[in-house]
FIDREN-324284 format. One line per field, with one value per atom (N, C-alpha, C, O): atom name; x, z, y; residue in one letter. Coordinates in Angstrom, 3 decimals, m for minus. Layout:
<recs>
a	c(CA_...) $
xx	c(X_...) $
zz	c(Z_...) $
yy	c(Y_...) $
r	c(A_...) $
</recs>
This chain:
<recs>
a	c(N_CA_C_O_N_CA_C_O_N_CA_C_O_N_CA_C_O_N_CA_C_O_N_CA_C_O_N_CA_C_O_N_CA_C_O_N_CA_C_O_N_CA_C_O_N_CA_C_O_N_CA_C_O_N_CA_C_O_N_CA_C_O_N_CA_C_O_N_CA_C_O_N_CA_C_O_N_CA_C_O_N_CA_C_O_N_CA_C_O_N_CA_C_O_N_CA_C_O_N_CA_C_O_N_CA_C_O_N_CA_C_O_N_CA_C_O_N_CA_C_O_N_CA_C_O_N_CA_C_O_N_CA_C_O_N_CA_C_O_N_CA_C_O_N_CA_C_O_N_CA_C_O_N_CA_C_O_N_CA_C_O_N_CA_C_O_N_CA_C_O_N_CA_C_O_N_CA_C_O_N_CA_C_O_N_CA_C_O_N_CA_C_O_N_CA_C_O_N_CA_C_O_N_CA_C_O_N_CA_C_O_N_CA_C_O_N_CA_C_O_N_CA_C_O_N_CA_C_O_N_CA_C_O_N_CA_C_O_N_CA_C_O_N_CA_C_O_N_CA_C_O_N_CA_C_O_N_CA_C_O_N_CA_C_O_N_CA_C_O_N_CA_C_O_N_CA_C_O_N_CA_C_O_N_CA_C_O_N_CA_C_O_N_CA_C_O_N_CA_C_O_N_CA_C_O_N_CA_C_O_N_CA_C_O_N_CA_C_O_N_CA_C_O_N_CA_C_O_N_CA_C_O_N_CA_C_O_N_CA_C_O_N_CA_C_O_N_CA_C_O_N_CA_C_O_N_CA_C_O_N_CA_C_O_N_CA_C_O_N_CA_C_O_N_CA_C_O_N_CA_C_O_N_CA_C_O_N_CA_C_O_N_CA_C_O_N_CA_C_O_N_CA_C_O_N_CA_C_O_N_CA_C_O_N_CA_C_O_N_CA_C_O_N_CA_C_O_N_CA_C_O_N_CA_C_O_N_CA_C_O_N_CA_C_O_N_CA_C_O_N_CA_C_O_N_CA_C_O_N_CA_C_O_N_CA_C_O_N_CA_C_O_N_CA_C_O_N_CA_C_O_N_CA_C_O_N_CA_C_O_N_CA_C_O_N_CA_C_O_N_CA_C_O_N_CA_C_O_N_CA_C_O_N_CA_C_O_N_CA_C_O_N_CA_C_O_N_CA_C_O_N_CA_C_O_N_CA_C_O_N_CA_C_O_N_CA_C_O_N_CA_C_O_N_CA_C_O_N_CA_C_O_N_CA_C_O_N_CA_C_O_N_CA_C_O_N_CA_C_O) $
xx	c(m37.304_m36.682_m35.387_m34.663_m35.110_m33.905_m32.983_m33.413_m31.714_m30.734_m29.847_m29.323_m29.681_m28.840_m27.753_m28.046_m26.492_m25.383_m24.879_m24.777_m24.566_m24.062_m23.111_m23.167_m22.258_m21.359_m22.043_m22.601_m21.994_m22.610_m21.683_m20.475_m22.255_m21.511_m22.195_m23.419_m21.427_m21.951_m21.745_m20.755_m22.702_m22.605_m21.714_m21.219_m21.512_m20.652_m19.922_m20.327_m18.850_m18.077_m18.916_m18.756_m19.807_m20.657_m21.568_m21.736_m22.158_m23.012_m22.208_m22.664_m21.013_m20.153_m19.797_m19.794_m19.500_m19.173_m20.365_m20.195_m21.567_m22.767_m22.990_m23.304_m22.828_m23.009_m21.913_m22.189_m20.677_m19.573_m19.814_m19.541_m20.322_m20.624_m21.742_m21.675_m22.771_m23.875_m23.384_m23.772_m22.533_m21.986_m21.124_m21.184_m20.332_m19.484_m20.325_m20.039_m21.380_m22.242_m23.000_m23.152_m23.489_m24.218_m23.305_m23.700_m22.091_m21.140_m20.789_m20.733_m20.557_m20.283_m21.479_m21.329_m22.656_m23.899_m24.032_m24.427_m23.707_m23.805_m22.811_m23.159_m21.580_m20.584_m20.983_m20.786_m21.545_m22.033_m23.158_m23.189_m24.083_m25.200_m24.682_m25.190_m23.686_m23.113_m22.578_m22.851_m21.826_m21.263_m22.344_m22.209_m23.416_m24.509_m25.293_m25.780_m25.415_m26.071_m25.263_m25.830_m23.946_m23.091_m23.340_m23.240_m23.665_m23.945_m25.342_m25.656_m26.197_m27.536_m28.639_m29.726_m28.388_m29.427_m30.512_m30.255_m31.733_m32.848_m32.907_m32.278_m33.668_m33.800_m34.365_m33.875_m35.393_m36.012_m35.051_m35.008_m34.287_m33.294_m32.253_m31.870_m31.813_m30.804_m31.288_m30.587_m32.488_m33.012_m33.086_m32.712_m33.564_m33.665_m32.277_m32.090_m31.307_m29.946_m29.297_m28.658_m29.469_m28.807_m29.292_m28.491_m30.594_m31.132_m30.601_m30.326_m30.455_m29.965_m28.473_m28.037_m27.694_m26.237_m25.729_m24.849_m26.269_m25.732_m26.546_m26.185_m27.642_m28.468_m28.907_m28.766_m29.443_m29.938_m31.438_m31.978_m32.115_m33.548_m33.845_m32.934_m35.100_m35.535_m35.137_m34.728_m35.253_m34.946_m33.468_m33.117_m32.599_m31.167_m30.790_m29.950_m31.401_m31.122_m31.559_m30.828_m32.751_m33.240_m32.318_m32.013_m31.878_m30.993_m29.650_m29.077_m29.150_m27.884_m28.038_m27.147_m29.159_m29.416_m29.550_m29.010_m30.271_m30.462_m29.120_m28.864_m28.273_m26.956_m26.093_m25.411_m26.120_m25.350_m25.824_m25.013_m27.145_m27.692_m27.254_m26.920_m27.253_m26.865_m25.394_m25.038_m24.532_m23.114_m22.946_m22.174_m23.668_m23.599_m24.095_m23.457_m25.229_m25.770_m24.835_m24.679_m24.222_m23.277_m22.089_m21.641_m21.588_m20.479_m20.888_m20.135_m22.076_m22.545_m22.749_m22.445_m23.266_m23.468_m22.145_m22.070_m21.108_m19.798_m18.988_m17.830_m19.611_m18.987_m17.692_m16.705_m17.706_m16.577_m16.883_m18.042_m15.855_m16.020_m16.523_m15.800_m17.756_m18.285_m17.548_m17.693_m16.770_m15.995_m14.766_m14.141_m14.414_m13.209_m13.494_m12.629_m14.682_m15.035_m14.256_m14.159_m13.702_m13.014_m13.759_m13.745_m14.404_m15.128_m14.111_m13.217_m14.260_m13.331_m12.418_m11.672_m12.468_m11.699_m10.464_m9.629_m10.354_m9.224_m7.903_m6.892_m7.905_m6.639_m6.072_m4.870_m6.926_m6.447_m5.960_m4.941_m6.690_m6.297_m4.936_m4.094_m4.720_m3.443_m2.293_m1.211_m2.524_m1.488_m1.154_0.015_m2.188_m1.967_m1.264_m0.439_m1.582_m1.012_0.489_1.246_0.918_2.336_3.185_4.365_2.601_3.267_4.568_5.516_4.602_5.793_5.746_6.707_4.642_4.465_4.639_4.164_5.314_5.553_4.977_4.693_4.813_4.460_3.084_2.105_3.028_1.750_1.038_m0.191_1.794_1.192_0.428_m0.670_1.025_0.374_m0.894_m1.920_m0.813_m1.977_m3.113_m4.278_m2.778_m3.795_m4.470_m5.694_m3.667_m4.186_m5.076_m6.135_m4.655_m5.442_m6.767_m7.802_m6.740_m7.959_m8.909_m10.119_m8.368_m9.191_m9.872_m11.051_m9.114_m9.681_m10.778_m11.822_m10.545_m11.549_m12.819_m13.922_m12.673_m13.843_m14.626_m15.856_m13.929_m14.618_m15.275_m16.360_m14.635_m15.155_m16.429_m17.330_m16.494_m17.679_m18.904_m20.033_m18.688_m19.830_m20.538_m19.993_m21.746_m22.521_m23.749_m24.496_m23.932_m25.139_m26.013_m25.557_m27.243_m28.080_m29.463_m29.884_m30.150_m31.548_m32.277_m31.802_m33.414_m34.196_m35.333_m36.113_m35.412_m36.514_m37.127_m36.448_m38.408_m39.022_m39.109_m39.450_m38.794_m38.864_m40.001_m40.025_m40.933_m42.100_m41.920_m41.675_m42.046_m41.894_m43.189_m43.252) $
zz	c(m104.640_m103.355_m103.302_m104.294_m102.161_m101.938_m101.045_m100.028_m101.429_m100.627_m99.908_m100.515_m98.619_m97.809_m97.186_m96.548_m97.371_m96.757_m95.596_m95.689_m94.506_m93.345_m92.572_m92.681_m91.808_m90.950_m89.603_m89.035_m89.103_m87.819_m86.685_m86.744_m85.666_m84.435_m83.335_m83.323_m82.439_m81.401_m80.035_m79.785_m79.156_m77.801_m76.917_m75.885_m77.328_m76.538_m77.451_m78.590_m76.936_m77.681_m77.918_m78.941_m76.988_m77.127_m78.345_m79.097_m78.536_m79.709_m80.993_m81.961_m80.989_m82.170_m82.472_m83.632_m81.437_m81.614_m82.160_m83.003_m81.683_m82.168_m83.652_m84.400_m84.079_m85.499_m86.335_m87.411_m85.852_m86.573_m86.701_m87.746_m85.642_m85.672_m86.662_m87.399_m86.673_m87.612_m89.056_m89.916_m89.318_m90.665_m91.066_m92.209_m90.139_m90.414_m90.733_m91.684_m89.928_m90.166_m91.479_m92.197_m91.805_m93.055_m94.256_m95.233_m94.176_m95.264_m95.458_m96.589_m94.372_m94.451_m95.018_m95.804_m94.615_m95.092_m96.602_m97.305_m97.097_m98.531_m99.311_m100.361_m98.820_m99.507_m99.476_m100.453_m98.351_m98.222_m99.224_m99.891_m99.323_m100.262_m101.700_m102.512_m102.013_m103.362_m103.707_m104.782_m102.792_m103.048_m103.162_m103.962_m102.375_m102.475_m103.780_m104.352_m104.249_m105.542_m106.671_m107.631_m106.553_m107.553_m107.569_m108.612_m106.396_m106.293_m106.777_m106.954_m106.997_m107.524_m106.482_m106.771_m105.278_m104.239_m104.590_m105.267_m104.118_m104.347_m103.243_m102.196_m103.485_m102.523_m101.194_m100.132_m101.245_m100.007_m99.187_m97.962_m99.849_m99.132_m98.483_m97.329_m99.253_m98.759_m97.560_m96.555_m97.675_m96.618_m95.287_m94.243_m95.334_m94.116_m93.517_m92.306_m94.374_m93.895_m93.321_m92.270_m94.025_m93.621_m92.277_m91.447_m92.058_m90.794_m89.616_m88.553_m89.795_m88.700_m88.467_m87.324_m89.526_m89.398_m88.931_m88.073_m89.480_m89.206_m88.198_m87.869_m87.705_m86.697_m87.166_m86.444_m88.395_m88.960_m89.156_m89.309_m89.152_m89.383_m90.865_m91.692_m91.186_m92.538_m93.564_m94.676_m93.195_m94.144_m94.506_m95.679_m93.507_m93.786_m94.621_m95.516_m94.338_m95.122_m96.573_m97.499_m96.769_m98.128_m98.863_m100.039_m98.169_m98.786_m99.160_m100.197_m98.323_m98.631_m99.879_m100.728_m99.990_m101.174_m102.412_m103.469_m102.281_m103.408_m103.882_m105.084_m102.945_m103.293_m103.965_m104.951_m103.435_m104.018_m105.440_m106.336_m105.636_m106.980_m107.944_m109.094_m107.485_m108.377_m108.764_m109.904_m107.830_m108.149_m109.161_m110.112_m108.955_m109.861_m111.262_m112.260_m111.331_m112.632_m113.333_m114.553_m112.576_m113.139_m113.780_m114.865_m113.107_m113.661_m114.964_m115.937_m114.967_m116.161_m117.313_m118.459_m117.023_m118.064_m118.692_m119.898_m117.868_m118.369_m118.907_m119.297_m118.921_m119.398_m118.658_m119.258_m117.339_m116.476_m115.750_m115.633_m115.269_m114.528_m113.119_m112.344_m112.763_m111.434_m110.293_m109.135_m110.601_m109.559_m109.131_m108.120_m109.897_m109.610_m108.984_m108.995_m108.443_m107.808_m106.510_m105.722_m106.296_m105.040_m104.404_m104.923_m103.286_m102.566_m101.858_m101.168_m102.039_m101.459_m102.512_m102.221_m103.718_m104.809_m105.167_m104.312_m106.434_m106.910_m106.796_m106.394_m107.145_m107.133_m105.712_m105.510_m104.741_m103.351_m102.903_m102.221_m103.289_m102.923_m103.517_m102.839_m104.779_m105.436_m104.746_m104.576_m104.349_m103.635_m102.308_m101.941_m101.590_m100.310_m100.496_m99.671_m101.558_m101.819_m102.091_m101.700_m102.756_m103.082_m101.844_m101.813_m100.846_m99.576_m99.742_m98.979_m100.734_m100.929_m100.063_m100.025_m99.375_m98.518_m97.073_m96.698_m96.272_m94.873_m93.927_m94.322_m92.688_m91.619_m91.709_m92.035_m91.412_m91.336_m92.682_m92.736_m93.762_m95.087_m95.383_m95.940_m95.003_m95.200_m94.350_m94.810_m93.115_m92.227_m92.760_m92.688_m93.303_m93.898_m95.083_m95.214_m95.942_m97.113_m96.693_m97.283_m95.684_m95.190_m94.593_m94.804_m93.855_m93.274_m94.365_m94.273_m95.397_m96.507_m97.210_m97.557_m97.418_m98.069_m97.200_m97.712_m95.895_m94.982_m94.996_m94.984_m95.020_m95.041_m96.333_m96.311_m97.456_m98.726_m98.747_m99.306_m98.149_m98.121_m97.284_m97.588_m96.239_m95.383_m96.105_m95.760_m97.100_m97.841_m97.075_m96.136_m97.485_m96.875_m96.197_m96.785_m94.988_m94.264_m94.378_m94.089_m94.786_m95.034_m94.470_m94.158_m94.351_m93.937_m94.833_m95.066_m95.326_m96.206_m95.438_m94.766_m95.545_m94.934_m96.027_m96.593_m96.339_m97.398_m96.996_m95.862_m97.946_m97.728_m98.583_m99.796_m97.958_m98.670_m98.805_m97.824_m100.035_m100.278_m100.089_m100.251) $
yy	c(249.635_249.423_250.230_250.326_250.797_251.573_250.757_250.212_250.675_249.945_250.939_251.873_250.735_251.602_250.740_249.729_251.139_250.440_251.273_252.496_250.600_251.313_250.422_249.197_251.026_250.290_250.091_251.029_248.868_248.576_248.971_248.742_249.561_249.813_249.022_248.889_248.514_247.634_248.254_248.941_247.998_248.539_247.668_248.122_246.412_245.534_244.557_244.328_243.990_242.989_241.738_241.073_241.412_240.224_240.342_239.383_241.531_241.759_241.617_241.008_242.185_242.100_240.643_240.230_239.874_238.453_237.669_236.787_237.987_237.293_237.538_236.611_238.786_239.109_238.456_237.925_238.490_237.851_236.344_235.755_235.731_234.295_233.986_233.003_234.836_234.647_234.770_233.979_235.762_235.933_234.735_234.281_234.230_233.071_231.850_231.123_231.620_230.463_230.578_229.590_231.805_231.993_231.759_231.123_232.274_232.104_230.628_230.145_229.924_228.487_227.743_226.807_228.166_227.567_227.748_226.819_228.928_229.202_228.353_227.813_228.223_227.394_225.923_225.201_225.481_224.109_223.859_222.825_224.821_224.699_224.644_223.870_225.450_225.449_224.055_223.521_223.487_222.155_221.085_220.160_221.194_220.219_220.401_219.426_221.649_221.889_221.257_220.734_221.307_220.647_219.138_218.492_218.586_217.149_216.794_215.617_217.814_217.572_217.513_217.013_218.012_218.028_219.041_220.036_218.771_219.684_220.733_220.581_221.800_222.886_222.390_222.774_221.539_221.058_220.200_220.315_219.349_218.546_219.449_219.262_220.425_221.356_222.154_222.272_222.698_223.557_222.806_223.339_221.587_220.775_220.538_220.648_220.213_219.962_221.219_221.177_222.334_223.574_224.079_224.508_224.033_224.539_223.730_224.288_222.428_221.592_221.750_221.886_221.734_221.765_223.128_223.195_224.211_225.536_226.338_227.468_225.764_226.415_227.809_228.796_227.864_229.115_229.017_227.922_230.163_230.139_229.903_229.886_229.726_229.380_230.441_230.108_231.704_232.777_232.789_232.916_232.658_232.645_231.427_231.527_230.278_229.070_229.271_228.918_229.837_230.121_231.092_230.896_232.135_233.120_232.499_232.834_231.603_230.927_230.060_230.028_229.362_228.534_229.416_229.092_230.534_231.447_232.014_232.080_232.419_232.966_231.891_232.171_230.671_229.570_229.267_229.034_229.272_229.038_230.127_229.842_231.373_232.471_232.375_232.674_231.961_231.785_230.656_230.778_229.561_228.418_228.791_228.454_229.485_229.899_230.881_230.829_231.763_232.720_231.998_232.369_230.975_230.194_229.520_229.512_228.962_228.271_229.239_228.907_230.445_231.454_231.890_232.123_231.999_232.411_231.233_231.387_230.063_228.827_228.527_228.100_228.756_228.420_227.124_226.725_226.477_225.235_225.552_226.179_225.131_225.458_224.759_225.151_223.746_223.063_223.860_223.540_224.899_225.665_227.024_227.900_227.212_228.481_228.628_227.688_229.818_230.130_231.293_232.410_231.027_232.073_232.959_232.470_234.258_235.211_235.820_236.755_235.306_235.887_235.094_234.797_234.755_233.966_234.729_234.155_236.020_236.765_236.867_236.697_237.141_237.186_235.806_235.691_234.775_233.417_233.068_232.479_233.428_233.134_233.869_233.308_235.123_235.872_235.200_235.085_234.757_234.089_232.753_232.361_232.066_230.742_230.835_229.948_231.902_232.056_232.313_231.962_232.910_233.190_233.982_233.797_234.854_235.689_236.943_237.711_237.148_238.315_237.852_236.780_238.656_238.292_239.331_240.462_238.937_239.854_240.460_239.789_241.752_242.462_242.516_242.471_242.611_242.673_241.380_241.409_240.248_238.947_238.844_238.343_239.318_239.274_240.138_239.746_241.330_242.199_241.519_241.551_240.906_240.215_239.055_238.837_238.313_237.183_237.655_237.022_238.754_239.305_239.793_239.582_240.444_240.911_239.739_239.813_238.651_237.470_236.847_236.443_236.771_236.217_237.054_236.508_238.377_239.252_239.082_239.044_238.981_238.761_237.395_237.235_236.416_235.058_234.971_234.190_235.773_235.756_236.290_235.940_237.129_237.653_238.747_239.326_239.017_240.088_239.508_238.726_239.896_239.573_240.805_241.911_240.640_241.806_241.606_240.493_242.708_242.687_243.668_244.780_243.264_244.130_244.778_244.104_246.081_246.831_247.680_248.537_247.459_248.258_249.730_250.066_250.583_252.018_252.552_252.342_253.234_253.769_255.275_255.977_255.754_257.202_257.915_259.134) $
r	c(M_M_M_M_I_I_I_I_T_T_T_T_I_I_I_I_Q_Q_Q_Q_T_T_T_T_K_K_K_K_L_L_L_L_T_T_T_T_F_F_F_F_S_S_S_S_S_S_S_S_K_K_K_K_E_E_E_E_D_D_D_D_E_E_E_E_Q_Q_Q_Q_E_E_E_E_V_V_V_V_A_A_A_A_D_D_D_D_L_L_L_L_M_M_M_M_R_R_R_R_R_R_R_R_W_W_W_W_S_S_S_S_S_S_S_S_C_C_C_C_M_M_M_M_R_R_R_R_F_F_F_F_A_A_A_A_Y_Y_Y_Y_N_N_N_N_R_R_R_R_L_L_L_L_L_L_L_L_E_E_E_E_G_G_G_G_K_K_K_K_T_T_T_T_R_R_R_R_N_N_N_N_E_E_E_E_L_L_L_L_K_K_K_K_R_R_R_R_D_D_D_D_L_L_L_L_Q_Q_Q_Q_G_G_G_G_V_V_V_V_F_F_F_F_N_N_N_N_L_L_L_L_N_N_N_N_S_S_S_S_R_R_R_R_Y_Y_Y_Y_A_A_A_A_D_D_D_D_D_D_D_D_A_A_A_A_I_I_I_I_M_M_M_M_K_K_K_K_A_A_A_A_K_K_K_K_S_S_S_S_V_V_V_V_L_L_L_L_E_E_E_E_S_S_S_S_C_C_C_C_K_K_K_K_E_E_E_E_R_R_R_R_E_E_E_E_E_E_E_E_N_N_N_N_P_P_P_P_N_N_N_N_K_K_K_K_V_V_V_V_I_I_I_I_F_F_F_F_G_G_G_G_G_G_G_G_R_R_R_R_S_S_S_S_L_L_L_L_F_F_F_F_E_E_E_E_K_K_K_K_L_L_L_L_K_K_K_K_K_K_K_K_R_R_R_R_H_H_H_H_I_I_I_I_N_N_N_N_G_G_G_G_N_N_N_N_E_E_E_E_Y_Y_Y_Y_K_K_K_K_K_K_K_K_L_L_L_L_Q_Q_Q_Q_Q_Q_Q_Q_E_E_E_E_W_W_W_W_Q_Q_Q_Q_E_E_E_E_K_K_K_K_R_R_R_R_K_K_K_K_G_G_G_G_N_N_N_N_L_L_L_L_Y_Y_Y_Y_S_S_S_S_S_S_S_S_I_I_I_I_P_P_P_P_V_V_V_V_I_I_I_I_N_N_N_N) $
</recs>
């Protein structure tokens, strides 16, 4: 499989808002799934809950669960405490928490953290050679 990354351009602000909303909901869904996995919920219980709460289709709900599981397994492999995961990056979070930065620099840092926290929304299209 070949992966292609590209920047999306939108024909209208409404389209851009819809994609931003979808990314926000998917990211929230993934963090919600991570926390429910920590509580010991099963995939089927999670999937039913996620589709209703976040208004996402089955594929996005499955992908959110898969991503949450991979983050959880990664923590366990590195022998880190899975309860201390910070989505969006610990170093950026620590910088924001200190609040030693003011003005535009702080806003840039906050925006960068939010973008990292949202994660990546992707679509897979098979490429045949």
